[in-house]
PDB file of N, CA, C and O in Angstrom:
ATOM      1  N   MET A   1       4.254 -67.034 -36.689  1.00  0.00           N
ATOM      2  CA  MET A   1       5.182 -66.368 -35.806  1.00  0.00           C
ATOM      3  C   MET A   1       6.075 -67.407 -35.160  1.00  0.00           C
ATOM      4  O   MET A   1       5.624 -68.404 -34.598  1.00  0.00           O
ATOM      5  N   SER A   2       7.321 -67.134 -35.264  1.00  0.00           N
ATOM      6  CA  SER A   2       8.312 -68.064 -34.755  1.00  0.00           C
ATOM      7  C   SER A   2       8.511 -67.848 -33.270  1.00  0.00           C
ATOM      8  O   SER A   2       8.508 -66.717 -32.785  1.00  0.00           O
ATOM      9  N   THR A   3       8.683 -68.935 -32.565  1.00  0.00           N
ATOM     10  CA  THR A   3       8.886 -68.853 -31.123  1.00  0.00           C
ATOM     11  C   THR A   3      10.270 -69.335 -30.744  1.00  0.00           C
ATOM     12  O   THR A   3      10.539 -69.606 -29.573  1.00  0.00           O
ATOM     13  N   HIS A   4      11.141 -69.442 -31.714  1.00  0.00           N
ATOM     14  CA  HIS A   4      12.504 -69.878 -31.415  1.00  0.00           C
ATOM     15  C   HIS A   4      13.188 -68.831 -30.545  1.00  0.00           C
ATOM     16  O   HIS A   4      12.978 -67.635 -30.748  1.00  0.00           O
ATOM     17  N   PRO A   5      13.978 -69.244 -29.609  1.00  0.00           N
ATOM     18  CA  PRO A   5      14.677 -68.295 -28.742  1.00  0.00           C
ATOM     19  C   PRO A   5      15.572 -67.335 -29.523  1.00  0.00           C
ATOM     20  O   PRO A   5      15.707 -66.174 -29.138  1.00  0.00           O
ATOM     21  N   VAL A   6      16.178 -67.793 -30.603  1.00  0.00           N
ATOM     22  CA  VAL A   6      17.056 -66.932 -31.388  1.00  0.00           C
ATOM     23  C   VAL A   6      16.229 -65.835 -32.063  1.00  0.00           C
ATOM     24  O   VAL A   6      16.635 -64.674 -32.085  1.00  0.00           O
ATOM     25  N   ASP A   7      15.074 -66.203 -32.609  1.00  0.00           N
ATOM     26  CA  ASP A   7      14.205 -65.206 -33.231  1.00  0.00           C
ATOM     27  C   ASP A   7      13.717 -64.183 -32.196  1.00  0.00           C
ATOM     28  O   ASP A   7      13.682 -62.979 -32.449  1.00  0.00           O
ATOM     29  N   LYS A   8      13.348 -64.703 -31.034  1.00  0.00           N
ATOM     30  CA  LYS A   8      12.885 -63.829 -29.972  1.00  0.00           C
ATOM     31  C   LYS A   8      14.015 -62.894 -29.530  1.00  0.00           C
ATOM     32  O   LYS A   8      13.788 -61.710 -29.284  1.00  0.00           O
ATOM     33  N   LEU A   9      15.220 -63.430 -29.434  1.00  0.00           N
ATOM     34  CA  LEU A   9      16.377 -62.632 -29.047  1.00  0.00           C
ATOM     35  C   LEU A   9      16.657 -61.565 -30.093  1.00  0.00           C
ATOM     36  O   LEU A   9      16.957 -60.425 -29.739  1.00  0.00           O
ATOM     37  N   GLU A  10      16.566 -61.908 -31.369  1.00  0.00           N
ATOM     38  CA  GLU A  10      16.774 -60.928 -32.443  1.00  0.00           C
ATOM     39  C   GLU A  10      15.763 -59.795 -32.345  1.00  0.00           C
ATOM     40  O   GLU A  10      16.118 -58.625 -32.487  1.00  0.00           O
ATOM     41  N   ARG A  11      14.522 -60.137 -32.107  1.00  0.00           N
ATOM     42  CA  ARG A  11      13.475 -59.134 -31.978  1.00  0.00           C
ATOM     43  C   ARG A  11      13.738 -58.224 -30.771  1.00  0.00           C
ATOM     44  O   ARG A  11      13.609 -57.003 -30.864  1.00  0.00           O
ATOM     45  N   LEU A  12      14.105 -58.829 -29.648  1.00  0.00           N
ATOM     46  CA  LEU A  12      14.389 -58.033 -28.454  1.00  0.00           C
ATOM     47  C   LEU A  12      15.601 -57.122 -28.644  1.00  0.00           C
ATOM     48  O   LEU A  12      15.592 -55.970 -28.208  1.00  0.00           O
ATOM     49  N   VAL A  13      16.641 -57.637 -29.294  1.00  0.00           N
ATOM     50  CA  VAL A  13      17.829 -56.825 -29.553  1.00  0.00           C
ATOM     51  C   VAL A  13      17.470 -55.663 -30.469  1.00  0.00           C
ATOM     52  O   VAL A  13      17.915 -54.534 -30.262  1.00  0.00           O
ATOM     53  N   SER A  14      16.667 -55.948 -31.475  1.00  0.00           N
ATOM     54  CA  SER A  14      16.236 -54.904 -32.397  1.00  0.00           C
ATOM     55  C   SER A  14      15.431 -53.824 -31.657  1.00  0.00           C
ATOM     56  O   SER A  14      15.622 -52.631 -31.891  1.00  0.00           O
ATOM     57  N   GLU A  15      14.534 -54.255 -30.765  1.00  0.00           N
ATOM     58  CA  GLU A  15      13.747 -53.302 -29.979  1.00  0.00           C
ATOM     59  C   GLU A  15      14.648 -52.474 -29.064  1.00  0.00           C
ATOM     60  O   GLU A  15      14.462 -51.265 -28.929  1.00  0.00           O
ATOM     61  N   TRP A  16      15.625 -53.134 -28.436  1.00  0.00           N
ATOM     62  CA  TRP A  16      16.541 -52.426 -27.544  1.00  0.00           C
ATOM     63  C   TRP A  16      17.390 -51.415 -28.314  1.00  0.00           C
ATOM     64  O   TRP A  16      17.653 -50.316 -27.826  1.00  0.00           O
ATOM     65  N   ILE A  17      17.809 -51.788 -29.500  1.00  0.00           N
ATOM     66  CA  ILE A  17      18.599 -50.866 -30.329  1.00  0.00           C
ATOM     67  C   ILE A  17      17.747 -49.652 -30.699  1.00  0.00           C
ATOM     68  O   ILE A  17      18.214 -48.515 -30.628  1.00  0.00           O
ATOM     69  N   GLU A  18      16.503 -49.898 -31.092  1.00  0.00           N
ATOM     70  CA  GLU A  18      15.608 -48.792 -31.439  1.00  0.00           C
ATOM     71  C   GLU A  18      15.334 -47.912 -30.223  1.00  0.00           C
ATOM     72  O   GLU A  18      15.308 -46.687 -30.335  1.00  0.00           O
ATOM     73  N   THR A  19      15.132 -48.528 -29.071  1.00  0.00           N
ATOM     74  CA  THR A  19      14.907 -47.773 -27.837  1.00  0.00           C
ATOM     75  C   THR A  19      16.142 -46.939 -27.486  1.00  0.00           C
ATOM     76  O   THR A  19      16.014 -45.778 -27.097  1.00  0.00           O
ATOM     77  N   ALA A  20      17.327 -47.522 -27.620  1.00  0.00           N
ATOM     78  CA  ALA A  20      18.569 -46.799 -27.318  1.00  0.00           C
ATOM     79  C   ALA A  20      18.742 -45.618 -28.275  1.00  0.00           C
ATOM     80  O   ALA A  20      19.155 -44.536 -27.858  1.00  0.00           O
ATOM     81  N   ARG A  21      18.427 -45.825 -29.559  1.00  0.00           N
ATOM     82  CA  ARG A  21      18.524 -44.741 -30.537  1.00  0.00           C
ATOM     83  C   ARG A  21      17.565 -43.606 -30.170  1.00  0.00           C
ATOM     84  O   ARG A  21      17.942 -42.435 -30.215  1.00  0.00           O
ATOM     85  N   ALA A  22      16.348 -43.945 -29.814  1.00  0.00           N
ATOM     86  CA  ALA A  22      15.354 -42.936 -29.430  1.00  0.00           C
ATOM     87  C   ALA A  22      15.808 -42.189 -28.172  1.00  0.00           C
ATOM     88  O   ALA A  22      15.628 -40.976 -28.067  1.00  0.00           O
ATOM     89  N   LEU A  23      16.390 -42.910 -27.234  1.00  0.00           N
ATOM     90  CA  LEU A  23      16.880 -42.269 -26.015  1.00  0.00           C
ATOM     91  C   LEU A  23      18.048 -41.330 -26.311  1.00  0.00           C
ATOM     92  O   LEU A  23      18.140 -40.255 -25.719  1.00  0.00           O
ATOM     93  N   ARG A  24      18.939 -41.725 -27.220  1.00  0.00           N
ATOM     94  CA  ARG A  24      20.049 -40.842 -27.601  1.00  0.00           C
ATOM     95  C   ARG A  24      19.517 -39.572 -28.260  1.00  0.00           C
ATOM     96  O   ARG A  24      20.012 -38.479 -27.983  1.00  0.00           O
ATOM     97  N   GLU A  25      18.518 -39.705 -29.127  1.00  0.00           N
ATOM     98  CA  GLU A  25      17.923 -38.536 -29.774  1.00  0.00           C
ATOM     99  C   GLU A  25      17.271 -37.617 -28.735  1.00  0.00           C
ATOM    100  O   GLU A  25      17.441 -36.399 -28.777  1.00  0.00           O
ATOM    101  N   ASP A  26      16.523 -38.219 -27.803  1.00  0.00           N
ATOM    102  CA  ASP A  26      15.897 -37.428 -26.742  1.00  0.00           C
ATOM    103  C   ASP A  26      16.954 -36.731 -25.887  1.00  0.00           C
ATOM    104  O   ASP A  26      16.796 -35.568 -25.515  1.00  0.00           O
ATOM    105  N   ASN A  27      18.026 -37.449 -25.581  1.00  0.00           N
ATOM    106  CA  ASN A  27      19.099 -36.885 -24.780  1.00  0.00           C
ATOM    107  C   ASN A  27      19.739 -35.689 -25.498  1.00  0.00           C
ATOM    108  O   ASN A  27      19.985 -34.653 -24.881  1.00  0.00           O
ATOM    109  N   ALA A  28      20.001 -35.833 -26.779  1.00  0.00           N
ATOM    110  CA  ALA A  28      20.594 -34.738 -27.555  1.00  0.00           C
ATOM    111  C   ALA A  28      19.650 -33.539 -27.598  1.00  0.00           C
ATOM    112  O   ALA A  28      20.085 -32.398 -27.442  1.00  0.00           O
ATOM    113  N   ARG A  29      18.377 -33.793 -27.807  1.00  0.00           N
ATOM    114  CA  ARG A  29      17.376 -32.722 -27.834  1.00  0.00           C
ATOM    115  C   ARG A  29      17.297 -32.021 -26.477  1.00  0.00           C
ATOM    116  O   ARG A  29      17.246 -30.793 -26.405  1.00  0.00           O
ATOM    117  N   LEU A  30      17.288 -32.803 -25.419  1.00  0.00           N
ATOM    118  CA  LEU A  30      17.212 -32.226 -24.077  1.00  0.00           C
ATOM    119  C   LEU A  30      18.473 -31.443 -23.724  1.00  0.00           C
ATOM    120  O   LEU A  30      18.393 -30.419 -23.045  1.00  0.00           O
ATOM    121  N   GLN A  31      19.626 -31.907 -24.172  1.00  0.00           N
ATOM    122  CA  GLN A  31      20.868 -31.169 -23.925  1.00  0.00           C
ATOM    123  C   GLN A  31      20.851 -29.822 -24.648  1.00  0.00           C
ATOM    124  O   GLN A  31      21.282 -28.805 -24.104  1.00  0.00           O
ATOM    125  N   THR A  32      20.347 -29.833 -25.880  1.00  0.00           N
ATOM    126  CA  THR A  32      20.230 -28.582 -26.635  1.00  0.00           C
ATOM    127  C   THR A  32      19.267 -27.629 -25.931  1.00  0.00           C
ATOM    128  O   THR A  32      19.547 -26.439 -25.791  1.00  0.00           O
ATOM    129  N   GLU A  33      18.141 -28.162 -25.495  1.00  0.00           N
ATOM    130  CA  GLU A  33      17.155 -27.341 -24.787  1.00  0.00           C
ATOM    131  C   GLU A  33      17.744 -26.799 -23.485  1.00  0.00           C
ATOM    132  O   GLU A  33      17.502 -25.648 -23.124  1.00  0.00           O
ATOM    133  N   LEU A  34      18.515 -27.628 -22.782  1.00  0.00           N
ATOM    134  CA  LEU A  34      19.145 -27.204 -21.540  1.00  0.00           C
ATOM    135  C   LEU A  34      20.139 -26.066 -21.788  1.00  0.00           C
ATOM    136  O   LEU A  34      20.182 -25.106 -21.018  1.00  0.00           O
ATOM    137  N   ARG A  35      20.931 -26.165 -22.850  1.00  0.00           N
ATOM    138  CA  ARG A  35      21.870 -25.090 -23.190  1.00  0.00           C
ATOM    139  C   ARG A  35      21.125 -23.795 -23.474  1.00  0.00           C
ATOM    140  O   ARG A  35      21.524 -22.723 -23.018  1.00  0.00           O
ATOM    141  N   GLN A  36      20.038 -23.904 -24.233  1.00  0.00           N
ATOM    142  CA  GLN A  36      19.247 -22.715 -24.540  1.00  0.00           C
ATOM    143  C   GLN A  36      18.660 -22.094 -23.276  1.00  0.00           C
ATOM    144  O   GLN A  36      18.661 -20.873 -23.121  1.00  0.00           O
ATOM    145  N   LEU A  37      18.160 -22.936 -22.377  1.00  0.00           N
ATOM    146  CA  LEU A  37      17.589 -22.422 -21.133  1.00  0.00           C
ATOM    147  C   LEU A  37      18.656 -21.775 -20.261  1.00  0.00           C
ATOM    148  O   LEU A  37      18.402 -20.752 -19.624  1.00  0.00           O
ATOM    149  N   ARG A  38      19.837 -22.359 -20.229  1.00  0.00           N
ATOM    150  CA  ARG A  38      20.932 -21.757 -19.459  1.00  0.00           C
ATOM    151  C   ARG A  38      21.315 -20.392 -20.038  1.00  0.00           C
ATOM    152  O   ARG A  38      21.608 -19.456 -19.294  1.00  0.00           O
ATOM    153  N   GLN A  39      21.312 -20.286 -21.361  1.00  0.00           N
ATOM    154  CA  GLN A  39      21.608 -19.003 -21.996  1.00  0.00           C
ATOM    155  C   GLN A  39      20.538 -17.979 -21.646  1.00  0.00           C
ATOM    156  O   GLN A  39      20.846 -16.816 -21.387  1.00  0.00           O
ATOM    157  N   GLN A  40      19.285 -18.410 -21.639  1.00  0.00           N
ATOM    158  CA  GLN A  40      18.195 -17.505 -21.272  1.00  0.00           C
ATOM    159  C   GLN A  40      18.321 -17.057 -19.825  1.00  0.00           C
ATOM    160  O   GLN A  40      18.096 -15.889 -19.509  1.00  0.00           O
ATOM    161  N   VAL A  41      18.685 -17.992 -18.941  1.00  0.00           N
ATOM    162  CA  VAL A  41      18.862 -17.650 -17.531  1.00  0.00           C
ATOM    163  C   VAL A  41      19.982 -16.625 -17.389  1.00  0.00           C
ATOM    164  O   VAL A  41      19.842 -15.651 -16.650  1.00  0.00           O
ATOM    165  N   GLU A  42      21.090 -16.839 -18.091  1.00  0.00           N
ATOM    166  CA  GLU A  42      22.213 -15.902 -18.035  1.00  0.00           C
ATOM    167  C   GLU A  42      21.799 -14.533 -18.558  1.00  0.00           C
ATOM    168  O   GLU A  42      22.130 -13.505 -17.967  1.00  0.00           O
ATOM    169  N   SER A  43      21.075 -14.529 -19.665  1.00  0.00           N
ATOM    170  CA  SER A  43      20.615 -13.272 -20.247  1.00  0.00           C
ATOM    171  C   SER A  43      19.673 -12.545 -19.287  1.00  0.00           C
ATOM    172  O   SER A  43      19.800 -11.338 -19.084  1.00  0.00           O
ATOM    173  N   LEU A  44      18.743 -13.271 -18.706  1.00  0.00           N
ATOM    174  CA  LEU A  44      17.800 -12.658 -17.764  1.00  0.00           C
ATOM    175  C   LEU A  44      18.516 -12.175 -16.508  1.00  0.00           C
ATOM    176  O   LEU A  44      18.152 -11.148 -15.937  1.00  0.00           O
ATOM    177  N   SER A  45      19.523 -12.908 -16.086  1.00  0.00           N
ATOM    178  CA  SER A  45      20.296 -12.500 -14.917  1.00  0.00           C
ATOM    179  C   SER A  45      21.031 -11.190 -15.192  1.00  0.00           C
ATOM    180  O   SER A  45      21.052 -10.296 -14.346  1.00  0.00           O
ATOM    181  N   GLN A  46      21.627 -11.080 -16.366  1.00  0.00           N
ATOM    182  CA  GLN A  46      22.309  -9.841 -16.735  1.00  0.00           C
ATOM    183  C   GLN A  46      21.316  -8.695 -16.847  1.00  0.00           C
ATOM    184  O   GLN A  46      21.595  -7.574 -16.420  1.00  0.00           O
ATOM    185  N   GLU A  47      20.166  -8.979 -17.419  1.00  0.00           N
ATOM    186  CA  GLU A  47      19.124  -7.953 -17.548  1.00  0.00           C
ATOM    187  C   GLU A  47      18.644  -7.501 -16.172  1.00  0.00           C
ATOM    188  O   GLU A  47      18.420  -6.312 -15.944  1.00  0.00           O
ATOM    189  N   GLN A  48      18.487  -8.461 -15.255  1.00  0.00           N
ATOM    190  CA  GLN A  48      18.055  -8.133 -13.899  1.00  0.00           C
ATOM    191  C   GLN A  48      19.110  -7.272 -13.204  1.00  0.00           C
ATOM    192  O   GLN A  48      18.769  -6.307 -12.520  1.00  0.00           O
ATOM    193  N   ASN A  49      20.377  -7.614 -13.375  1.00  0.00           N
ATOM    194  CA  ASN A  49      21.443  -6.808 -12.774  1.00  0.00           C
ATOM    195  C   ASN A  49      21.409  -5.382 -13.320  1.00  0.00           C
ATOM    196  O   ASN A  49      21.568  -4.419 -12.569  1.00  0.00           O
ATOM    197  N   GLY A  50      21.205  -5.257 -14.611  1.00  0.00           N
ATOM    198  CA  GLY A  50      21.105  -3.932 -15.217  1.00  0.00           C
ATOM    199  C   GLY A  50      19.911  -3.162 -14.683  1.00  0.00           C
ATOM    200  O   GLY A  50      19.998  -1.963 -14.418  1.00  0.00           O
ATOM    201  N   THR A  51      18.804  -3.856 -14.530  1.00  0.00           N
ATOM    202  CA  THR A  51      17.591  -3.221 -14.012  1.00  0.00           C
ATOM    203  C   THR A  51      17.801  -2.781 -12.567  1.00  0.00           C
ATOM    204  O   THR A  51      17.378  -1.692 -12.179  1.00  0.00           O
ATOM    205  N   GLN A  52      18.455  -3.626 -11.772  1.00  0.00           N
ATOM    206  CA  GLN A  52      18.719  -3.259 -10.380  1.00  0.00           C
ATOM    207  C   GLN A  52      19.641  -2.044 -10.307  1.00  0.00           C
ATOM    208  O   GLN A  52      19.456  -1.165  -9.466  1.00  0.00           O
ATOM    209  N   ALA A  53      20.626  -2.002 -11.187  1.00  0.00           N
ATOM    210  CA  ALA A  53      21.533  -0.852 -11.205  1.00  0.00           C
ATOM    211  C   ALA A  53      20.762   0.415 -11.579  1.00  0.00           C
ATOM    212  O   ALA A  53      20.982   1.475 -10.993  1.00  0.00           O
ATOM    213  N   LYS A  54      19.863   0.302 -12.552  1.00  0.00           N
ATOM    214  CA  LYS A  54      19.062   1.455 -12.958  1.00  0.00           C
ATOM    215  C   LYS A  54      18.131   1.900 -11.834  1.00  0.00           C
ATOM    216  O   LYS A  54      17.952   3.097 -11.607  1.00  0.00           O
ATOM    217  N   LEU A  55      17.539   0.932 -11.132  1.00  0.00           N
ATOM    218  CA  LEU A  55      16.662   1.285 -10.015  1.00  0.00           C
ATOM    219  C   LEU A  55      17.445   1.973  -8.901  1.00  0.00           C
ATOM    220  O   LEU A  55      16.962   2.921  -8.281  1.00  0.00           O
ATOM    221  N   SER A  56      18.637   1.492  -8.660  1.00  0.00           N
ATOM    222  CA  SER A  56      19.487   2.112  -7.648  1.00  0.00           C
ATOM    223  C   SER A  56      19.837   3.541  -8.050  1.00  0.00           C
ATOM    224  O   SER A  56      19.784   4.458  -7.230  1.00  0.00           O
ATOM    225  N   ARG A  57      20.190   3.719  -9.303  1.00  0.00           N
ATOM    226  CA  ARG A  57      20.508   5.062  -9.804  1.00  0.00           C
ATOM    227  C   ARG A  57      19.277   5.965  -9.717  1.00  0.00           C
ATOM    228  O   ARG A  57      19.379   7.127  -9.323  1.00  0.00           O
ATOM    229  N   LEU A  58      18.123   5.427 -10.085  1.00  0.00           N
ATOM    230  CA  LEU A  58      16.886   6.199 -10.008  1.00  0.00           C
ATOM    231  C   LEU A  58      16.596   6.621  -8.570  1.00  0.00           C
ATOM    232  O   LEU A  58      16.206   7.762  -8.323  1.00  0.00           O
ATOM    233  N   ALA A  59      16.785   5.708  -7.629  1.00  0.00           N
ATOM    234  CA  ALA A  59      16.562   6.051  -6.222  1.00  0.00           C
ATOM    235  C   ALA A  59      17.515   7.163  -5.790  1.00  0.00           C
ATOM    236  O   ALA A  59      17.125   8.081  -5.069  1.00  0.00           O
ATOM    237  N   GLY A  60      18.754   7.073  -6.231  1.00  0.00           N
ATOM    238  CA  GLY A  60      19.726   8.121  -5.916  1.00  0.00           C
ATOM    239  C   GLY A  60      19.324   9.459  -6.513  1.00  0.00           C
ATOM    240  O   GLY A  60      19.429  10.500  -5.865  1.00  0.00           O
ATOM    241  N   LEU A  61      18.864   9.415  -7.757  1.00  0.00           N
ATOM    242  CA  LEU A  61      18.434  10.657  -8.416  1.00  0.00           C
ATOM    243  C   LEU A  61      17.206  11.254  -7.735  1.00  0.00           C
ATOM    244  O   LEU A  61      17.097  12.472  -7.596  1.00  0.00           O
ATOM    245  N   GLU A  62      16.290  10.396  -7.315  1.00  0.00           N
ATOM    246  CA  GLU A  62      15.103  10.898  -6.618  1.00  0.00           C
ATOM    247  C   GLU A  62      15.498  11.547  -5.289  1.00  0.00           C
ATOM    248  O   GLU A  62      14.970  12.597  -4.924  1.00  0.00           O
ATOM    249  N   ALA A  63      16.423  10.918  -4.576  1.00  0.00           N
ATOM    250  CA  ALA A  63      16.889  11.499  -3.315  1.00  0.00           C
ATOM    251  C   ALA A  63      17.580  12.834  -3.571  1.00  0.00           C
ATOM    252  O   ALA A  63      17.383  13.796  -2.828  1.00  0.00           O
ATOM    253  N   GLU A  64      18.395  12.886  -4.629  1.00  0.00           N
ATOM    254  CA  GLU A  64      19.075  14.128  -4.974  1.00  0.00           C
ATOM    255  C   GLU A  64      18.073  15.202  -5.378  1.00  0.00           C
ATOM    256  O   GLU A  64      18.231  16.364  -5.004  1.00  0.00           O
ATOM    257  N   GLN A  65      17.054  14.832  -6.129  1.00  0.00           N
ATOM    258  CA  GLN A  65      16.026  15.796  -6.525  1.00  0.00           C
ATOM    259  C   GLN A  65      15.315  16.352  -5.295  1.00  0.00           C
ATOM    260  O   GLN A  65      15.049  17.551  -5.213  1.00  0.00           O
ATOM    261  N   LYS A  66      15.014  15.485  -4.352  1.00  0.00           N
ATOM    262  CA  LYS A  66      14.345  15.939  -3.140  1.00  0.00           C
ATOM    263  C   LYS A  66      15.251  16.906  -2.366  1.00  0.00           C
ATOM    264  O   LYS A  66      14.791  17.927  -1.855  1.00  0.00           O
ATOM    265  N   ARG A  67      16.536  16.569  -2.289  1.00  0.00           N
ATOM    266  CA  ARG A  67      17.478  17.449  -1.605  1.00  0.00           C
ATOM    267  C   ARG A  67      17.553  18.805  -2.303  1.00  0.00           C
ATOM    268  O   ARG A  67      17.560  19.847  -1.648  1.00  0.00           O
ATOM    269  N   TRP A  68      17.611  18.786  -3.639  1.00  0.00           N
ATOM    270  CA  TRP A  68      17.669  20.047  -4.399  1.00  0.00           C
ATOM    271  C   TRP A  68      16.383  20.840  -4.240  1.00  0.00           C
ATOM    272  O   TRP A  68      16.413  22.069  -4.178  1.00  0.00           O
ATOM    273  N   GLU A  69      15.274  20.157  -4.175  1.00  0.00           N
ATOM    274  CA  GLU A  69      13.983  20.839  -3.988  1.00  0.00           C
ATOM    275  C   GLU A  69      13.958  21.543  -2.634  1.00  0.00           C
ATOM    276  O   GLU A  69      13.506  22.683  -2.527  1.00  0.00           O
ATOM    277  N   GLU A  70      14.446  20.857  -1.607  1.00  0.00           N
ATOM    278  CA  GLU A  70      14.505  21.477  -0.283  1.00  0.00           C
ATOM    279  C   GLU A  70      15.453  22.678  -0.299  1.00  0.00           C
ATOM    280  O   GLU A  70      15.154  23.722   0.279  1.00  0.00           O
ATOM    281  N   GLU A  71      16.585  22.520  -0.959  1.00  0.00           N
ATOM    282  CA  GLU A  71      17.540  23.621  -1.051  1.00  0.00           C
ATOM    283  C   GLU A  71      16.949  24.793  -1.831  1.00  0.00           C
ATOM    284  O   GLU A  71      17.169  25.951  -1.475  1.00  0.00           O
ATOM    285  N   ARG A  72      16.206  24.500  -2.885  1.00  0.00           N
ATOM    286  CA  ARG A  72      15.558  25.552  -3.671  1.00  0.00           C
ATOM    287  C   ARG A  72      14.549  26.310  -2.810  1.00  0.00           C
ATOM    288  O   ARG A  72      14.474  27.537  -2.871  1.00  0.00           O
ATOM    289  N   LYS A  73      13.777  25.581  -2.011  1.00  0.00           N
ATOM    290  CA  LYS A  73      12.813  26.234  -1.125  1.00  0.00           C
ATOM    291  C   LYS A  73      13.534  27.130  -0.117  1.00  0.00           C
ATOM    292  O   LYS A  73      13.102  28.248   0.163  1.00  0.00           O
ATOM    293  N   THR A  74      14.628  26.622   0.413  1.00  0.00           N
ATOM    294  CA  THR A  74      15.401  27.415   1.376  1.00  0.00           C
ATOM    295  C   THR A  74      15.932  28.675   0.712  1.00  0.00           C
ATOM    296  O   THR A  74      15.864  29.755   1.299  1.00  0.00           O
ATOM    297  N   MET A  75      16.454  28.561  -0.487  1.00  0.00           N
ATOM    298  CA  MET A  75      16.987  29.711  -1.214  1.00  0.00           C
ATOM    299  C   MET A  75      15.885  30.718  -1.529  1.00  0.00           C
ATOM    300  O   MET A  75      16.097  31.925  -1.409  1.00  0.00           O
ATOM    301  N   ARG A  76      14.718  30.233  -1.927  1.00  0.00           N
ATOM    302  CA  ARG A  76      13.602  31.143  -2.219  1.00  0.00           C
ATOM    303  C   ARG A  76      13.217  31.929  -0.976  1.00  0.00           C
ATOM    304  O   ARG A  76      12.937  33.126  -1.044  1.00  0.00           O
ATOM    305  N   THR A  77      13.206  31.242   0.159  1.00  0.00           N
ATOM    306  CA  THR A  77      12.877  31.909   1.414  1.00  0.00           C
ATOM    307  C   THR A  77      13.919  32.969   1.742  1.00  0.00           C
ATOM    308  O   THR A  77      13.576  34.082   2.142  1.00  0.00           O
ATOM    309  N   LYS A  78      15.192  32.624   1.571  1.00  0.00           N
ATOM    310  CA  LYS A  78      16.266  33.585   1.847  1.00  0.00           C
ATOM    311  C   LYS A  78      16.189  34.787   0.902  1.00  0.00           C
ATOM    312  O   LYS A  78      16.339  35.931   1.330  1.00  0.00           O
ATOM    313  N   VAL A  79      15.954  34.519  -0.380  1.00  0.00           N
ATOM    314  CA  VAL A  79      15.855  35.611  -1.359  1.00  0.00           C
ATOM    315  C   VAL A  79      14.660  36.495  -1.029  1.00  0.00           C
ATOM    316  O   VAL A  79      14.765  37.720  -1.091  1.00  0.00           O
ATOM    317  N   ARG A  80      13.534  35.897  -0.681  1.00  0.00           N
ATOM    318  CA  ARG A  80      12.346  36.666  -0.319  1.00  0.00           C
ATOM    319  C   ARG A  80      12.641  37.546   0.897  1.00  0.00           C
ATOM    320  O   ARG A  80      12.245  38.710   0.941  1.00  0.00           O
ATOM    321  N   HIS A  81      13.330  36.986   1.864  1.00  0.00           N
ATOM    322  CA  HIS A  81      13.679  37.754   3.063  1.00  0.00           C
ATOM    323  C   HIS A  81      14.603  38.920   2.707  1.00  0.00           C
ATOM    324  O   HIS A  81      14.410  40.033   3.197  1.00  0.00           O
ATOM    325  N   ILE A  82      15.588  38.676   1.870  1.00  0.00           N
ATOM    326  CA  ILE A  82      16.510  39.744   1.438  1.00  0.00           C
ATOM    327  C   ILE A  82      15.745  40.827   0.686  1.00  0.00           C
ATOM    328  O   ILE A  82      15.979  42.014   0.918  1.00  0.00           O
ATOM    329  N   LEU A  83      14.840  40.447  -0.205  1.00  0.00           N
ATOM    330  CA  LEU A  83      14.052  41.427  -0.960  1.00  0.00           C
ATOM    331  C   LEU A  83      13.182  42.266  -0.018  1.00  0.00           C
ATOM    332  O   LEU A  83      13.043  43.475  -0.199  1.00  0.00           O
ATOM    333  N   GLU A  84      12.600  41.609   0.986  1.00  0.00           N
ATOM    334  CA  GLU A  84      11.798  42.350   1.956  1.00  0.00           C
ATOM    335  C   GLU A  84      12.656  43.369   2.697  1.00  0.00           C
ATOM    336  O   GLU A  84      12.222  44.494   2.944  1.00  0.00           O
ATOM    337  N   GLN A  85      13.871  42.969   3.048  1.00  0.00           N
ATOM    338  CA  GLN A  85      14.771  43.899   3.732  1.00  0.00           C
ATOM    339  C   GLN A  85      15.173  45.044   2.808  1.00  0.00           C
ATOM    340  O   GLN A  85      15.302  46.181   3.262  1.00  0.00           O
ATOM    341  N   LEU A  86      15.375  44.766   1.526  1.00  0.00           N
ATOM    342  CA  LEU A  86      15.722  45.818   0.582  1.00  0.00           C
ATOM    343  C   LEU A  86      14.586  46.825   0.430  1.00  0.00           C
ATOM    344  O   LEU A  86      14.833  48.024   0.293  1.00  0.00           O
ATOM    345  N   HIS A  87      13.357  46.350   0.453  1.00  0.00           N
ATOM    346  CA  HIS A  87      12.205  47.257   0.349  1.00  0.00           C
ATOM    347  C   HIS A  87      12.060  48.131   1.584  1.00  0.00           C
ATOM    348  O   HIS A  87      11.490  49.219   1.504  1.00  0.00           O
ATOM    349  N   ARG A  88      12.552  47.686   2.694  1.00  0.00           N
ATOM    350  CA  ARG A  88      12.461  48.456   3.937  1.00  0.00           C
ATOM    351  C   ARG A  88      13.527  49.557   4.014  1.00  0.00           C
ATOM    352  O   ARG A  88      13.402  50.501   4.794  1.00  0.00           O
ATOM    353  N   ILE A  89      14.565  49.420   3.200  1.00  0.00           N
ATOM    354  CA  ILE A  89      15.606  50.440   3.235  1.00  0.00           C
ATOM    355  C   ILE A  89      15.021  51.713   2.640  1.00  0.00           C
ATOM    356  O   ILE A  89      14.459  51.693   1.545  1.00  0.00           O
ATOM    357  N   PRO A  90      15.158  52.834   3.374  1.00  0.00           N
ATOM    358  CA  PRO A  90      14.595  54.090   2.853  1.00  0.00           C
ATOM    359  C   PRO A  90      15.348  54.534   1.603  1.00  0.00           C
ATOM    360  O   PRO A  90      16.575  54.443   1.544  1.00  0.00           O
ATOM    361  N   ALA A  91      14.637  54.996   0.643  1.00  0.00           N
ATOM    362  CA  ALA A  91      15.234  55.492  -0.581  1.00  0.00           C
ATOM    363  C   ALA A  91      15.801  56.882  -0.340  1.00  0.00           C
ATOM    364  O   ALA A  91      15.144  57.695   0.310  1.00  0.00           O
ATOM    365  N   GLU A  92      16.925  57.171  -0.810  1.00  0.00           N
ATOM    366  CA  GLU A  92      17.554  58.477  -0.596  1.00  0.00           C
ATOM    367  C   GLU A  92      17.407  59.359  -1.782  1.00  0.00           C
ATOM    368  O   GLU A  92      17.880  60.496  -1.769  1.00  0.00           O
TER     369      GLU A  92
END
């Protein structure tokens, strides 16, 4: 094994070049992964917005159903009262 400074420098430069190449590959891989994760975040965000809109609509529909149910009960009571009054009218 040579201990000349030039040989040592060549070895170190070679190691640094290999390290730099590996770092560039890792950087490219990480950038690709980051883009994919950002796309997933965007997709999930859009999905969440859609889900929130659906939940809001569902809450509105449930409130409307409850209102209609109350109105139906009121109408049934009124109809029952009218029918009772009709039965009380003497037949001629």
